[in-house]
N, C-alpha and C positions, 0 to 999 in steps of 0.2 A: 171364487175358485180356490180349492184347498192348496196350500203351499207345499210344493215338493221339496224334499231335503236331498241335497247332493253332498257327498263327502269327498274331499280332495286330499285327505291326509297321505295317501300313497304317492301323491305327486309333490305335496308341499314339504313333507318330512323326509329326512335322509334314511334310507333303508340300511339295516345292519348287513354287513357283508355275508355273514353266515346264516341269514334267515332262510328258512326252507319254504318251498312252494306250498306245502301243507299248512304251514302257519299263516301264510298270506291268504289262502283260500278260506281257512277257518275264520280269520279276521273279517273277511268280506261277508261271510255268512252271518256273523254276529251283527255287523252293520245292517244287513238286510232285516234281521229279526228285530233290530232296534227301531226300524221304521225308515231307514235311509232308502231312497228309491233309485238313486244312481251313485255309482262310484267312479271317480275320475282316476284314470291310469295313464302312465307313460311307458316308454319302451323299457325302462329299468325294471319295472314290475313284471312286464310280459316276458322278460328274459328268464324269470325265475319260476313261472308257472306254466303248466301244460294245457290247462283248461280254465274257463271262466265259470264259477259257480252259477247255477240257475237261481231264479227268484229275485233278481235285481238287475237294473240296467247299467250300461257301461258307456262312459265318455272317454275317448282316447285323445289325450293331449298330444298333438302332432310333434311339437318341438322342432322337427326338421322334416321337410317334404320327403326326404329319402325313406322315412319310416312309414309312408303311406301303404307300402306293400303289406304291412301287418294287418290291414283291414281285410285282406283276403284270407287270413289265417284265423282271426278272431271275429266274433259276432258283436260288433259295437252298435250302440244306438245313435251315437253322435261322434263326429270327429271335431275336436276343439281347435280352432285356428285363430290367429290374430293377423294384423296387417303385415307383420314381419314375414309370416309364412307365405304371403301373396307376392313375394318377389319374383316367383315364376308361377305360371298358371297351375292351379290345383284341379285335378279331375277326381271326383269322388262319387261313388254310388251310394255311400253312406251319408245321411243327412249331416250338414255342417252346423256347428255352433260357433258363432263369431264372438270373440272376447274383445270388448272395448273398454278403455279407461273411463272412470267417472269424469264427466266434463260438463261445463255449463250448457253447451248446446245439446239438443236432443239427438238420439242416435240414429234416427231414421235415414238421414242423408248418408251417413257412413255405411249403413247396411246396404243401401241401394248401390253405392259405389263398389262395395266389396262383391256384391252379386255379379257385377259386370266383369270381375276378375277371376271368377271360378267357373269350372264346368261341373256344376252340381247345385244343390239347393241349400241355402242358408235357412234352417228351420228353427233356430233358437238364437238368442242374443244374450251374452253375459256382460253385465256392467260391473267391472271389478276395480276396486281401489279405495281410497280414503273418502268417506262421506262426511259432509257437514253434520253437526249434531242436530238431529231432527226433534221437533215436537211430534206428537201423534198426528196432528192435523197436517203438518208439513210433510210427513212421510206419506200420508194418504194422497195428498195432492201430487207429490213427486211420482209415486207409482202410477197414478192415473195418467199423468202427462207422458211418461215413458211408454206405457202400454198403448196409448192412443197414437203414438208416433211411429210405432212399428206394427207389422201385421203378424208377428210370430211371438211365441211365449218369451218372456224375459226372466233371466236368472240374475239375482243380485248377489255379489260377493264382497262383503265389507272387509277392508284390510286396514282398519284404524288401529290405534293403540288398544291394548288388551280389553278393557271393559267397554270402551266406546263401540267397538265392533259388535259385541254381543248386544248392546243396547240398540244399535242400528238394526241388527238382524231381527230382533223381536218386534220392533216398530214396523219394519217392512212386512213381516209376516201378518201382523194385525191389519196392515194396510192393503192386504190382498195380493202380495207378490206371488207370481206364478211359481217361482223357485228360489231357494236360497242355497248358496254353497257355504258349507261349514267345514271345519277341520278338527277331527278328533285328536286330542292331546296337543292342540296348538298352544304355544306359550306366548302368543302375541302377534304373530304374522297374520293370522286369520281369526274370525270368530270361532271360538271353541264349541264343538258339539256338546261337550259336558256342561259348560257354562250355560249354554242355550237351554238345555233340558232342565238343569237345576233351577235356573231363574224362572222358567215357566211354571215349574212345580211350586217353588217356595215363595215367589213374589206375586205371581199373577194367578196361581191356582188354575191354569189354563193349558195344561199339557194336552195336545191333540190325541185322540183315541188311538191313532195308528202309530204313535211313538211309545216305545217301551223303555222306561228308565232302567229297569233291571238288565235288559240286553245291552243298553248303552254302557252300563258299568262293565259288562263282560268284554265289550269291544275295547273299552278304555284300558282294562287290565291286559288284554291281549296285545295292545299297541306297545306296551313296554318291551315286548320281545322283538318287535319289528324295528323300532326306532331307537337307536343308541343314545340319542340326545335327550330322551325323555327321562326325567329324574323324579324319584319318589312315586308314591301312589296318588295320582291326580284326584281320584274319586274321594279318597279319605281326606285329602287336603281341603276339598270342597265341603265335606261333611264337618270338618273342624271349623271352617269359616262360617258355615250355617249354624253350628252349635254356638259359636261365639256371638253371632247376631241374635240368636234366640235368648241367650243369657243376658243380653243388654236391653231386652225389651222392658218397658215400664208400663204400668197400669195408667191409662189415660185419665182416670178419675182420681186416683189416690197419689200417683207419682211414684209408687213403690215398684220395685223390681218384680217382674213376672216370674214365678217359680215354675220351671218346666220339668224338673226332675220328680220322679215318683217318690211318694212318702211312705213311711211304714204303715200308716193307716190305710193307704191305697192298696198295698200289697196284701194286708190282712183281709181287706174286703174282697179282693180278687180271688184269694185263696178260698175263702168261704163260698163265694159264688161258684167257683169251679167244683168244689166238693158237692154242693147242693145240686148242680146241674148233672153231675155224674150219677148221683143217687137217684134222681128222677128218671134218668135213662135206664138205670138198672131195674127199677120197678116195672118197667114195660117188658122186660125180658122174662122168659119162663125159666127161672133159676131156683134151685133148692135153697132152703133157708140157711143151711150151713155155708154154702158158697157165698150167698149174699152177705152173711156176717163177716166172712173172711175178707171179702172185697171192701166192705165198709171200713173195717179196721185198717186195711192197707191204705185206703184213700185218706183216712183221717190222720195217718202217720206219715204221709208223703213228705219228703225232705225238701221243702221249698226254701228253707231258711238259708241254704247255701247261696241261692241266687239273691235273696234279700240282702245278705251281708255284702255281696259283691256290689250291688246297686247302691246301698246306703253308706258303706264305709270306705270302699276303695275310691281313689281318685281316678275316675274313668272318663275320658273325653269321648264324645260321640253324640249323635242325634238321638239314637234310640237307647238311652241309658236310664 
């Protein structure tokens, strides 16, 4: 089963006081276009927006049973609860998602007990917290045990230290997890959506077809306007990290550094290939000789050297340099 991506950044991160509802809805739309299937919201976000954008699902983090009335105003797919919320009986027509901590015991017994305390249907379980460092085989066995112990889909939400959470999320995805909860622009509390996408792209070359790295970047940039604690450009910091990793590569046969940057010979070859391709295209067009001559002269004199100098002489950090 394909792993569904949930983003909980609007709950996990602190919203700026002056952020507008339009900015929040735009951010949600970017997440949807990036391949996120569900966004987790709480009452703080709902107080700032009038409507929920279409094209994506919504999980409402209850926080307190008094906010259950918001389910009559907004169209949620799930209401997220934990055992603290069950101090008094919850009645809900919206399917419930039960959040449980990572524990040695399997969650089936806890789910059955929670079902006896609610007037509604627990339709999904989230296992949230710090996971032990998995091997791929251990992750696969763990996911299978948990899914066999409950009869509903299971969402996994790693909350380990920075890189461990991302590593855990990727291994759980490859192990066939029903769902993963990630956090855009997370600095360590959760597995970061940006780190998750960049790792799948650059390390595993296995980005799912329904996830868009470009739209993930748009969502990451937009998040800077929503969350005051976000510092710097997270995407560019990842690009710098990736560029550094590439520059540290060595040839396995010779031991020499791998040269990733474009050389003058390469730019000259690309320039000639471009001119040749344009001339071939022109021959297929019904143009007069004088126009063809003028176009060929213009193509032959195109000023690509400006870009060559920038690439070859300036100290420029980045992946696509």
